[in-house]
LOTORLO-139552 format. One record per residue (C-alpha): residue number from 0; chain; x, y, z. Coordinates in steps of 0.25 Angstrom, whole numbers. Example, Ala and Ser with C-alpha at 12.3 -4.5 7.8 and 13.67 -1.06 7.14 Angstrom:
<pts>
   base   paba       X       Y       Z
      0      A      49     -18      31
      1      A      55      -4      29
</pts>
This chain:
<pts>
   base   paba       X       Y       Z
      0      A    -119    1370     363
      1      A    -113    1384     359
      2      A     -99    1376     363
      3      A    -104    1365     354
      4      A    -106    1374     343
      5      A     -94    1382     344
      6      A     -85    1370     345
      7      A     -92    1363     333
      8      A     -91    1377     325
      9      A     -75    1376     327
     10      A     -75    1363     321
     11      A     -79    1367     308
     12      A     -70    1371     296
     13      A     -71    1386     293
     14      A     -79    1390     281
     15      A     -71    1392     268
     16      A     -68    1406     263
     17      A     -76    1411     252
     18      A     -70    1410     239
     19      A     -63    1422     234
     20      A     -68    1430     222
     21      A     -54    1436     220
     22      A     -46    1430     208
     23      A     -35    1419     210
     24      A     -22    1425     208
     25      A     -17    1423     194
     26      A      -5    1414     192
     27      A       5    1419     183
     28      A       6    1412     170
     29      A      20    1406     166
     30      A      27    1412     155
     31      A      24    1408     142
     32      A      34    1400     135
     33      A      43    1407     125
     34      A      40    1403     111
     35      A      50    1393     104
     36      A      59    1399      95
     37      A      57    1394      81
     38      A      67    1383      77
     39      A      79    1389      70
     40      A      82    1381      57
     41      A      94    1374      55
     42      A     103    1381      45
     43      A     102    1374      31
     44      A     114    1373      23
     45      A     113    1377       9
     46      A     110    1367      -1
     47      A     122    1366     -10
     48      A     120    1357     -23
     49      A     131    1349     -26
     50      A     133    1344     -40
     51      A     133    1328     -41
     52      A     147    1324     -39
     53      A     152    1312     -46
     54      A     156    1301     -36
     55      A     169    1295     -40
     56      A     172    1282     -35
     57      A     185    1277     -33
     58      A     191    1267     -42
     59      A     189    1252     -40
     60      A     200    1246     -31
     61      A     201    1234     -41
     62      A     201    1234     -55
     63      A     200    1225     -66
     64      A     206    1228     -80
     65      A     199    1216     -86
     66      A     193    1219    -101
     67      A     184    1207    -100
     68      A     177    1198     -91
     69      A     186    1187     -92
     70      A     198    1195     -87
     71      A     189    1202     -77
     72      A     186    1188     -71
     73      A     201    1185     -67
     74      A     201    1199     -61
     75      A     189    1196     -53
     76      A     194    1182     -50
     77      A     207    1186     -44
     78      A     200    1198     -36
     79      A     191    1186     -29
     80      A     205    1178     -27
     81      A     211    1189     -20
     82      A     199    1191     -11
     83      A     198    1177      -8
     84      A     212    1171      -9
     85      A     209    1162       3
     86      A     196    1155      -6
     87      A     205    1153     -18
     88      A     207    1139     -21
     89      A     221    1136     -23
     90      A     226    1129     -36
     91      A     218    1120     -44
     92      A     204    1117     -40
     93      A     200    1103     -38
     94      A     190    1095     -49
     95      A     179    1096     -39
     96      A     173    1109     -34
     97      A     162    1112     -24
     98      A     157    1123     -34
     99      A     159    1130     -47
    100      A     151    1143     -49
    101      A     150    1152     -60
    102      A     148    1167     -56
    103      A     144    1179     -65
    104      A     149    1193     -58
    105      A     146    1206     -62
    106      A     156    1216     -56
    107      A     154    1231     -57
    108      A     163    1242     -62
    109      A     168    1244     -49
    110      A     170    1229     -46
    111      A     157    1227     -38
    112      A     149    1215     -40
    113      A     136    1217     -45
    114      A     130    1203     -48
    115      A     133    1189     -46
    116      A     127    1178     -54
    117      A     130    1162     -54
    118      A     130    1156     -68
    119      A     133    1143     -62
    120      A     131    1143     -46
    121      A     136    1132     -38
    122      A     122    1130     -32
    123      A     127    1117     -25
    124      A     135    1125     -15
    125      A     127    1138     -13
    126      A     137    1141      -1
    127      A     148    1143     -12
    128      A     139    1151     -22
    129      A     137    1161      -9
    130      A     151    1162      -6
    131      A     155    1165     -20
    132      A     145    1176     -21
    133      A     149    1181      -8
    134      A     164    1180     -11
    135      A     162    1189     -24
    136      A     154    1200     -18
    137      A     164    1201      -5
    138      A     174    1201     -17
    139      A     169    1215     -22
    140      A     174    1223     -28
    141      A     180    1215     -40
    142      A     189    1222     -49
    143      A     183    1233     -56
    144      A     181    1229     -72
    145      A     186    1243     -76
    146      A     187    1240     -90
    147      A     174    1233     -92
    148      A     165    1240     -81
    149      A     155    1230     -76
    150      A     158    1216     -78
    151      A     151    1202     -77
    152      A     160    1190     -77
    153      A     159    1176     -74
    154      A     167    1167     -64
    155      A     168    1153     -61
    156      A     169    1150     -46
    157      A     177    1137     -43
    158      A     174    1132     -28
    159      A     181    1121     -21
    160      A     174    1115      -8
    161      A     185    1122       1
    162      A     178    1135      -2
    163      A     189    1139     -11
    164      A     188    1144     -25
    165      A     194    1148     -39
    166      A     187    1155     -49
    167      A     188    1150     -64
    168      A     195    1162     -68
    169      A     207    1160     -59
    170      A     206    1145     -57
    171      A     218    1136     -57
    172      A     210    1125     -62
    173      A     205    1112     -57
    174      A     213    1099     -55
</pts>
């Protein structure tokens, strides 16, 4: 029996050591991060007050010396003919036209188109109205009316079914 007791005693696990009352070793703390340097302000350029400079625009490229709307109308008509030589109907217009429209134009001191108003619109062919308006805007700047400043004038557009036109101010007439 003694042998059995010894044999059984050998199979048991040894007892755990008693907890130590000594303090655990202290782990060193990581070094504290260095405080960030305060942001360096960007240098500020000194404020310089510049007196208002007068903006000088270059003179207009095209100038009309007309002193009345009737004469200006011819200058503006020549300008349109120069812009669209391939659309000007050559010779006398036939008796029947696709459209006749009367358009009033406001032209600024530098030749810019300020406004268009139909006083007799060819409403039966809205495509022609749109094309005339587009042509006028695309032809800007018009000759600057230097002697009159801003000007309003009226032009009659004679439109052939081929898509070509003449202006009343420069027409060669009708057959």
